[in-house]
C-alpha positions as CSV (number, residue, x, y, z in Angstrom):
1,M,1.8,-26.6,-6.1
2,G,1.5,-22.8,-5.8
3,V,4.4,-20.8,-4.2
4,Q,3.8,-20.6,-0.5
5,H,7.2,-19.4,0.5
6,V,10.3,-18.5,-1.5
7,D,13.6,-17.9,0.2
8,H,14.8,-14.3,-0.4
9,L,18.0,-15.7,-1.9
10,V,16.0,-17.3,-4.7
11,D,14.2,-14.0,-5.3
12,H,17.5,-12.5,-6.1
13,L,18.9,-15.4,-8.1
14,V,16.1,-16.2,-10.5
15,D,14.4,-14.2,-13.2
16,H,11.4,-16.4,-13.4
17,L,9.6,-18.8,-11.1
18,V,7.5,-21.7,-12.4
19,D,6.1,-24.9,-10.9
20,H,7.3,-27.1,-13.7
21,L,10.1,-26.7,-16.3
22,V,10.0,-29.1,-19.3
23,V,13.0,-29.7,-21.4
24,G,12.4,-30.5,-25.1
25,A,9.4,-30.1,-27.4
26,G,9.2,-33.4,-29.2
27,F,6.6,-36.1,-28.6
28,A,7.7,-36.3,-24.9
29,G,7.7,-32.6,-24.0
30,L,4.6,-31.8,-25.9
31,C,2.7,-34.7,-24.2
32,A,3.9,-33.5,-20.8
33,A,2.7,-29.9,-21.5
34,I,-0.7,-31.0,-22.8
35,K,-1.4,-33.3,-19.9
36,L,-0.1,-30.8,-17.3
37,Q,-2.6,-28.3,-18.6
38,E,-5.4,-30.9,-18.5
39,D,-4.6,-31.3,-14.8
40,G,-4.8,-27.6,-14.1
41,E,-1.1,-27.3,-13.8
42,R,-0.8,-24.2,-16.0
43,D,2.3,-22.8,-14.4
44,F,4.9,-24.5,-16.6
45,L,7.5,-23.6,-19.1
46,V,8.8,-25.7,-22.0
47,V,12.3,-24.8,-23.3
48,E,13.3,-26.1,-26.7
49,K,16.7,-25.5,-28.5
50,G,15.1,-25.8,-31.9
51,S,13.0,-23.2,-33.7
52,D,9.9,-25.4,-33.8
53,V,8.3,-28.3,-31.9
54,G,8.9,-31.8,-33.2
55,G,12.3,-32.9,-31.8
56,T,13.6,-35.9,-33.8
57,W,11.0,-35.3,-36.5
58,R,12.0,-31.6,-36.9
59,D,15.7,-32.4,-37.1
60,N,15.8,-35.5,-39.3
61,T,15.0,-34.2,-42.8
62,Y,17.2,-36.5,-44.8
63,P,16.0,-38.0,-48.1
64,G,13.5,-40.8,-47.5
65,A,13.0,-40.0,-43.7
66,A,9.9,-41.9,-42.5
67,C,8.7,-43.8,-39.5
68,D,9.2,-47.6,-39.2
69,V,6.2,-47.9,-36.9
70,P,2.7,-47.6,-38.5
71,S,1.2,-44.1,-38.4
72,Q,-2.0,-45.1,-36.5
73,L,0.2,-46.3,-33.5
74,Y,2.9,-43.7,-33.9
75,S,0.7,-40.8,-32.7
76,F,-0.9,-39.7,-29.5
77,S,-3.8,-41.8,-28.3
78,F,-5.6,-38.6,-27.4
79,A,-5.0,-36.9,-30.7
80,P,-5.8,-39.4,-33.5
81,N,-5.0,-38.3,-37.1
82,P,-7.4,-39.6,-39.8
83,E,-5.4,-37.8,-42.5
84,W,-2.2,-40.0,-42.7
85,S,-1.4,-40.5,-46.3
86,M,0.5,-43.8,-45.8
87,S,0.5,-46.6,-43.3
88,Y,4.1,-45.6,-42.5
89,S,4.2,-41.8,-42.4
90,P,7.0,-39.7,-44.0
91,Q,8.8,-37.2,-41.9
92,P,7.0,-34.1,-43.1
93,E,3.6,-35.5,-42.2
94,I,4.8,-36.4,-38.7
95,Q,6.3,-33.0,-38.1
96,A,3.1,-31.3,-39.4
97,Y,1.0,-33.5,-37.1
98,L,3.1,-32.5,-34.1
99,R,2.9,-28.8,-35.0
100,R,-0.9,-29.1,-35.5
101,V,-1.4,-30.9,-32.1
102,A,0.7,-28.2,-30.4
103,E,-1.2,-25.4,-32.0
104,R,-4.6,-26.9,-31.0
105,S,-3.5,-27.7,-27.4
106,G,-3.4,-24.1,-26.2
107,T,0.0,-24.5,-24.6
108,L,2.3,-22.8,-27.1
109,D,2.2,-19.6,-25.1
110,R,4.4,-21.4,-22.5
111,F,7.0,-22.7,-25.1
112,E,10.3,-20.9,-25.5
113,L,11.9,-21.9,-28.8
114,D,15.5,-21.3,-29.8
115,T,16.3,-21.6,-26.2
116,S,19.1,-23.9,-24.9
117,F,19.0,-25.8,-21.6
118,D,22.4,-24.9,-20.2
119,D,22.5,-26.1,-16.6
120,A,20.2,-27.2,-13.8
121,A,21.3,-27.5,-10.1
122,W,19.0,-28.5,-7.2
123,D,18.9,-25.9,-4.4
124,D,18.3,-27.8,-1.2
125,A,17.5,-24.7,0.8
126,T,14.5,-23.8,-1.3
127,A,13.6,-27.2,-2.8
128,R,13.9,-25.9,-6.3
129,W,15.8,-26.5,-9.5
130,I,17.8,-23.5,-10.4
131,V,18.0,-23.6,-14.2
132,Q,20.1,-21.6,-16.7
133,V,18.7,-21.2,-20.2
134,T,19.8,-19.0,-23.1
135,G,17.3,-17.8,-25.7
136,P,16.5,-14.8,-27.9
137,A,16.4,-12.5,-24.8
138,G,19.8,-13.7,-23.6
139,R,20.7,-15.9,-20.6
140,R,18.1,-16.3,-17.9
141,T,17.8,-18.1,-14.6
142,I,14.6,-20.0,-13.8
143,G,13.5,-21.5,-10.5
144,A,11.3,-24.6,-10.9
145,R,9.7,-27.0,-8.4
146,T,10.0,-29.9,-10.8
147,L,12.3,-30.6,-13.7
148,I,10.8,-32.8,-16.5
149,V,13.4,-33.9,-19.1
150,G,12.0,-34.9,-22.4
151,A,15.2,-34.4,-24.5
152,G,15.1,-37.9,-25.9
153,G,17.8,-40.5,-26.6
154,L,17.9,-39.7,-30.4
155,S,18.6,-36.0,-30.1
156,E,22.4,-35.7,-30.1
157,P,24.2,-37.1,-33.2
158,R,27.2,-39.3,-32.6
159,L,30.1,-38.8,-35.1
160,P,32.4,-41.7,-35.8
161,D,35.8,-41.8,-34.3
162,I,37.8,-42.2,-37.5
163,E,41.4,-41.1,-38.0
164,G,41.6,-38.0,-40.1
165,I,37.9,-37.3,-40.5
166,E,38.4,-33.7,-39.4
167,T,40.7,-33.2,-42.5
168,F,38.0,-34.1,-45.0
169,Q,37.7,-31.1,-47.4
170,G,34.3,-31.7,-48.9
171,P,30.8,-31.4,-47.4
172,L,30.5,-33.7,-44.4
173,F,27.3,-34.0,-42.3
174,H,25.4,-36.4,-40.0
175,S,22.1,-37.9,-41.3
176,A,20.3,-36.0,-38.5
177,R,21.7,-32.7,-39.7
178,W,21.3,-33.0,-43.4
179,D,22.7,-30.2,-45.5
180,H,20.2,-29.5,-48.2
181,T,22.4,-26.9,-49.8
182,V,24.8,-29.5,-51.0
183,D,24.3,-30.4,-54.7
184,L,24.8,-34.1,-55.0
185,A,24.3,-34.3,-58.8
186,G,27.1,-36.3,-60.4
187,K,29.1,-36.6,-57.2
188,R,30.8,-39.5,-55.6
189,V,29.0,-39.8,-52.2
190,A,30.0,-42.1,-49.3
191,V,27.6,-43.2,-46.5
192,I,29.1,-44.6,-43.4
193,G,26.6,-46.7,-41.4
194,T,23.8,-49.2,-42.3
195,G,21.3,-48.5,-39.5
196,A,17.7,-47.3,-39.5
197,S,18.5,-43.9,-41.1
198,A,21.0,-45.3,-43.6
199,I,18.6,-47.8,-45.1
200,Q,16.2,-45.0,-45.9
201,I,18.9,-42.6,-47.2
202,V,20.7,-45.1,-49.5
203,P,17.9,-45.8,-51.9
204,E,17.2,-42.1,-52.3
205,L,20.8,-41.3,-52.9
206,Q,21.3,-44.2,-55.3
207,R,18.4,-43.0,-57.5
208,T,19.5,-39.3,-57.5
209,L,23.1,-40.3,-58.3
210,A,22.1,-42.8,-61.0
211,A,20.2,-40.1,-62.8
212,T,23.1,-37.7,-62.8
213,G,26.1,-39.9,-63.4
214,G,27.1,-40.1,-59.7
215,H,28.4,-43.0,-57.6
216,L,27.5,-44.2,-54.1
217,D,29.8,-46.1,-51.6
218,V,28.1,-47.6,-48.6
219,Y,30.4,-48.5,-45.7
220,Q,29.0,-51.4,-43.6
221,R,30.4,-52.5,-40.3
222,T,27.6,-55.0,-39.5
223,A,24.8,-56.1,-41.8
224,P,21.3,-55.4,-40.4
225,W,18.3,-57.7,-40.7
226,V,15.9,-56.0,-43.0
227,I,12.3,-57.2,-43.5
228,P,9.9,-56.0,-46.1
229,R,8.1,-52.7,-45.5
230,N,4.4,-53.5,-46.0
231,D,3.5,-49.9,-46.7
232,R,0.4,-48.8,-48.5
233,R,-1.3,-45.5,-49.3
234,Y,-4.7,-44.7,-47.7
235,G,-7.3,-44.1,-50.3
236,A,-9.8,-41.2,-50.1
237,L,-12.7,-43.4,-49.0
238,E,-10.6,-44.9,-46.2
239,R,-9.5,-41.5,-44.9
240,Q,-13.1,-40.3,-45.1
241,A,-14.2,-43.4,-43.1
242,L,-11.5,-42.7,-40.5
243,R,-12.7,-39.1,-40.2
244,R,-16.4,-40.0,-39.8
245,V,-16.0,-43.1,-37.7
246,P,-13.3,-42.5,-35.0
247,A,-13.8,-46.0,-33.7
248,L,-12.3,-47.3,-36.9
249,G,-9.0,-45.5,-36.1
250,R,-9.1,-46.9,-32.6
251,L,-9.6,-50.4,-34.1
252,Y,-6.7,-49.9,-36.5
253,R,-4.5,-48.7,-33.6
254,T,-5.5,-51.7,-31.3
255,G,-4.8,-54.2,-34.0
256,I,-1.4,-52.7,-34.9
257,Y,-0.5,-52.6,-31.2
258,W,-1.1,-56.3,-30.6
259,A,0.5,-57.4,-33.9
260,H,3.7,-55.6,-32.9
261,E,3.5,-56.8,-29.3
262,A,3.6,-60.4,-30.7
263,Y,7.3,-59.8,-31.3
264,V,8.1,-59.5,-27.6
265,P,8.4,-63.3,-26.7
266,A,10.9,-63.7,-29.5
267,F,13.0,-61.0,-28.0
268,T,12.6,-61.8,-24.4
269,I,11.9,-65.5,-24.0
270,E,12.7,-67.7,-27.0
271,P,14.5,-66.3,-30.1
272,R,13.4,-69.2,-32.2
273,I,9.9,-67.7,-32.2
274,A,11.3,-65.1,-34.6
275,L,12.0,-67.7,-37.3
276,P,9.2,-66.4,-39.6
277,A,10.7,-62.9,-39.4
278,R,14.1,-64.3,-40.3
279,K,12.7,-66.2,-43.2
280,A,11.0,-62.9,-44.4
281,A,14.3,-61.1,-44.1
282,E,16.2,-63.8,-46.0
283,A,13.6,-63.7,-48.8
284,N,13.9,-59.9,-48.9
285,I,17.6,-60.4,-49.6
286,R,17.0,-62.9,-52.3
287,K,14.4,-60.7,-54.0
288,G,16.5,-57.6,-53.9
289,I,20.0,-59.0,-54.7
290,G,20.9,-61.5,-57.4
291,D,24.7,-61.6,-56.9
292,P,25.6,-64.4,-54.4
293,T,28.7,-62.6,-53.2
294,L,26.7,-59.4,-52.4
295,R,24.0,-61.5,-50.8
296,A,26.6,-63.1,-48.4
297,K,27.9,-59.6,-47.5
298,V,24.4,-58.3,-46.4
299,T,23.4,-61.5,-44.5
300,P,23.8,-61.0,-40.8
301,H,25.6,-63.5,-38.5
302,F,23.6,-62.8,-35.4
303,A,20.1,-63.7,-34.2
304,I,17.3,-61.6,-35.7
305,G,16.2,-59.0,-33.1
306,C,19.6,-58.7,-31.5
307,K,19.9,-55.4,-33.2
308,R,16.9,-53.3,-34.3
309,I,15.0,-55.1,-37.2
310,L,14.7,-52.6,-40.1
311,R,12.0,-52.3,-42.8
312,S,12.7,-51.6,-46.5
313,N,11.7,-52.8,-49.9
314,T,14.3,-50.6,-51.7
315,Y,17.5,-51.0,-49.7
316,Y,18.8,-54.2,-51.2
317,P,18.0,-53.2,-54.8
318,A,19.9,-49.9,-54.2
319,L,22.9,-51.9,-53.0
320,A,22.8,-54.1,-56.1
321,A,22.6,-51.1,-58.5
322,D,25.4,-50.5,-60.9
323,N,26.4,-47.2,-59.4
324,T,26.6,-48.5,-55.8
325,E,29.4,-50.3,-54.0
326,L,29.0,-52.0,-50.6
327,V,32.3,-51.8,-48.7
328,T,32.7,-54.2,-45.8
329,D,36.3,-53.7,-45.1
330,P,36.8,-51.5,-41.9
331,V,37.4,-47.8,-42.5
332,A,41.1,-47.1,-41.5
333,K,41.1,-43.4,-42.1
334,V,39.7,-40.4,-44.0
335,T,41.9,-38.1,-46.0
336,G,41.0,-34.7,-47.5
337,D,39.2,-36.3,-50.5
338,A,39.0,-40.1,-49.9
339,I,38.3,-42.9,-47.5
340,V,41.0,-45.6,-47.0
341,T,39.9,-49.0,-45.8
342,A,42.0,-51.5,-43.8
343,D,42.9,-53.4,-46.9
344,G,44.7,-50.3,-48.2
345,V,42.1,-49.4,-50.9
346,E,41.6,-45.7,-51.3
347,R,38.2,-44.5,-52.7
348,P,37.7,-40.9,-53.7
349,V,34.8,-39.0,-52.0
350,D,33.1,-35.7,-52.8
351,V,30.5,-35.8,-50.1
352,L,30.6,-37.7,-46.8
353,V,27.4,-38.6,-45.0
354,V,27.7,-40.2,-41.5
355,A,24.7,-42.2,-40.4
356,T,26.3,-43.4,-37.2
357,G,23.6,-43.0,-34.6
358,F,23.2,-41.0,-31.4
359,W,24.5,-40.8,-27.9
360,T,21.9,-43.2,-26.4
361,T,23.8,-44.8,-23.5
362,E,25.5,-41.5,-22.4
363,L,22.7,-38.9,-22.6
364,P,24.5,-35.6,-23.1
365,V,21.7,-33.7,-21.3
366,T,22.7,-35.4,-18.0
367,E,26.0,-33.5,-18.0
368,H,24.0,-30.4,-17.2
369,I,21.9,-31.7,-14.3
370,S,23.4,-31.6,-10.8
371,G,21.9,-32.9,-7.6
372,P,22.2,-31.4,-4.1
373,A,25.7,-32.9,-3.7
374,G,26.9,-31.0,-6.7
375,R,27.6,-34.1,-8.8
376,S,26.1,-34.3,-12.3
377,L,23.8,-37.1,-13.3
378,A,26.3,-38.0,-16.0
379,D,29.0,-38.4,-13.3
380,V,26.7,-40.7,-11.3
381,W,25.9,-42.8,-14.3
382,R,29.6,-43.1,-15.4
383,E,30.2,-45.0,-12.2
384,G,27.4,-47.5,-12.3
385,G,25.8,-47.2,-15.7
386,M,22.7,-45.4,-16.9
387,A,19.8,-46.4,-14.6
388,A,16.6,-45.0,-13.1
389,Y,13.6,-46.1,-11.1
390,K,10.9,-47.0,-13.5
391,G,12.9,-45.3,-16.2
392,T,11.8,-42.0,-14.7
393,T,13.4,-41.0,-11.4
394,V,16.8,-41.2,-9.9
395,P,18.0,-41.3,-6.2
396,G,19.8,-38.1,-5.3
397,F,17.9,-36.0,-7.8
398,P,14.8,-34.7,-6.1
399,N,11.8,-33.8,-8.3
400,L,13.6,-34.8,-11.5
401,F,11.4,-36.7,-13.9
402,M,12.8,-38.2,-17.1
403,I,10.7,-39.2,-20.1
404,V,12.3,-41.9,-22.3
405,G,14.9,-42.5,-19.6
406,P,17.0,-45.6,-19.1
407,N,15.5,-49.0,-20.1
408,T,12.3,-47.5,-21.6
409,G,13.3,-48.0,-25.3
410,Q,11.5,-50.2,-27.8
411,G,12.8,-52.3,-30.6
412,H,9.4,-53.3,-31.9
413,T,6.7,-50.8,-31.3
414,S,5.8,-47.1,-30.8
415,M,7.7,-45.0,-28.2
416,V,4.6,-42.8,-28.0
417,F,3.0,-45.6,-26.0
418,I,5.9,-45.5,-23.5
419,I,5.9,-41.7,-23.4
420,E,2.2,-41.6,-22.5
421,A,2.7,-44.1,-19.7
422,Q,5.6,-42.1,-18.2
423,V,3.7,-38.8,-18.4
424,A,0.7,-40.5,-16.6
425,Y,3.1,-41.5,-13.8
426,I,4.6,-38.0,-13.6
427,R,1.1,-36.5,-13.5
428,D,0.2,-38.7,-10.6
429,A,3.5,-37.8,-8.8
430,I,2.7,-34.1,-9.1
431,R,-0.9,-34.6,-7.9
432,T,0.5,-36.5,-4.9
433,L,3.0,-33.8,-4.1
434,R,0.2,-31.2,-4.2
435,E,-2.3,-33.2,-2.2
436,R,0.1,-34.2,0.5
437,G,1.9,-30.9,0.8
438,W,5.3,-32.3,-0.1
439,A,8.1,-30.2,-1.4
440,A,10.1,-33.0,-3.0
441,V,10.4,-36.7,-3.7
442,E,13.2,-39.0,-4.8
443,P,13.2,-42.8,-5.1
444,R,14.6,-44.7,-2.3
445,A,17.9,-46.4,-2.9
446,G,16.4,-49.9,-2.2
447,A,13.5,-49.5,-4.6
448,F,15.9,-48.2,-7.3
449,R,18.3,-51.2,-6.8
450,R,15.5,-53.8,-6.8
451,W,14.0,-52.3,-10.0
452,N,17.2,-52.3,-11.9
453,A,18.5,-55.7,-10.6
454,D,15.2,-57.2,-11.8
455,L,15.7,-55.5,-15.2
456,Q,19.2,-56.8,-15.7
457,R,18.3,-60.2,-14.5
458,R,15.6,-60.5,-17.1
459,M,17.8,-58.9,-19.7
460,K,20.1,-61.9,-19.5
461,R,17.4,-64.0,-21.1
462,T,16.9,-61.7,-24.1
463,V,18.1,-61.8,-27.6
464,W,19.8,-58.4,-27.1
465,T,22.4,-60.0,-24.8
466,R,22.4,-63.6,-26.1
467,G,22.0,-62.9,-29.8
468,G,25.6,-62.6,-30.8
469,C,25.7,-58.9,-31.8
470,R,27.1,-55.7,-30.5
471,S,24.5,-53.0,-30.7
472,W,23.9,-49.4,-29.5
473,Y,21.5,-50.9,-27.0
474,L,24.6,-51.9,-24.9
475,D,26.8,-49.6,-22.8
476,E,30.6,-49.8,-22.4
477,H,30.1,-52.5,-19.8
478,G,28.0,-54.7,-22.0
479,H,24.8,-53.9,-20.1
480,N,21.6,-53.1,-21.9
481,T,20.5,-49.8,-20.3
482,T,18.4,-48.8,-23.3
483,L,15.5,-51.3,-23.8
484,W,12.5,-52.5,-21.7
485,P,12.8,-56.3,-21.5
486,K,9.0,-57.1,-21.2
487,A,5.7,-56.3,-22.8
488,T,4.8,-52.6,-23.1
489,F,1.5,-53.2,-21.4
490,T,3.4,-54.4,-18.4
491,F,5.4,-51.2,-18.4
492,R,2.2,-49.2,-18.5
493,R,0.7,-51.2,-15.6
494,R,3.8,-50.7,-13.5
495,L,3.5,-47.0,-14.0
496,A,-0.2,-46.8,-13.6
497,R,0.1,-45.0,-10.3
498,F,2.7,-43.0,-8.4
499,D,3.9,-45.4,-5.7
500,A,4.8,-42.9,-3.0
501,D,5.9,-45.7,-0.6
502,A,9.0,-46.2,-2.8
503,Y,10.1,-42.6,-2.3
504,D,11.7,-40.5,0.3
505,V,9.8,-37.3,0.8
506,R,10.4,-33.8,2.1
507,Q,7.6,-31.8,3.7
508,E,6.6,-28.5,2.3
509,M,8.4,-25.5,3.8
510,T,6.3,-23.1,5.8
511,A,6.7,-19.4,6.1
């Protein structure tokens, strides 16, 4: 997709011209960069707001941070790692893995770290994205043929909307922005939230505080289903076998993939299939908590799978510990040194940790992407909800490709599988653009509508809409715009090739 003709106006407007601009250097952006290079598409730039690659796994350094998908599956298929220490990897190992993959890929010379993605507007006259970024060298303007957004749905922390929280005088931070300078010894710590991050944080905090005379309050709005975490450490002989026999790692990966895929019918067809998982979760409660009153508080009242199923062997014992109180009354307000619940009880707090999730149904990055009509993608989605064609492209936004876009999320398996499928689709789109001499593509409105109508029709059958819970999967209209409602191998098959007949195209400009 070499530059054949560039309008003189663009020459004056931009500081740098590239074929492809990639936003984000987590799993998605790194995968895109590596595969673009494999295809001979070397004229690309990756901008990353952080100081290192890794994305979510760079930012989430809270105590106990680990993956809840087995390591052998939560890694690139093209970059196996025989050195995982555990079947469920801790955060430092995943971050080290991503850094190692990046260094070995030979692409880091085209990564700009500590660089924010400020704004992108499609210029119809030149068929380019005009992008503003700010990095160590200051603010720059980049012209790009394609814009590939791999910012991720778990990148922007969501703070709770609680009266008076801004008046709290002690340390206050989100789980994804953990402040390691805060000394927790002997303190009274409050954790708001009981999601995937919180159930890893709570046991670590409980142990630390118990050893130093501190106390932990956990504020629960909705109890999650938590099944046992069948973790184990890989022995030296096993790691040696994985190094020497690559097929063994592939066998592990395949077995884990199909074991997790077995959850799909319970989520999408018949929730009663998940009865064994529910029984395991109930047994986990009984094993970890002896007090009947506390057991009742942590037992969910919705179908298992309606919200993300969590994994932990230590969460329930931490809640049952003498120095922990589980608070289920709603938080009414926060004062300078306490939390007040709806029943009028005021509990003093020294340190406040909010584990309240991310902006997943209103992706903040979309506020900064404008189509040829001047409207931002966020404005478009505010009208009709977050939606894309094949989770990747959007009408009215030429040559915009999203990785981990609408309805691509997973509640049971590895997002890396989905990322690789989307990157394969984007690669084929770029090959098609080059081979056919097209300047730009965008999905046809009809194809877009049919794709999303089918998704929402199928979604009505799933546990996520019929399970009796309110989750972060749903937007303000009650629509699930987050998850994929079928098997992941179906998603990969649907994205196996770029279906050019579903797109409006624009021919390459000539000099």
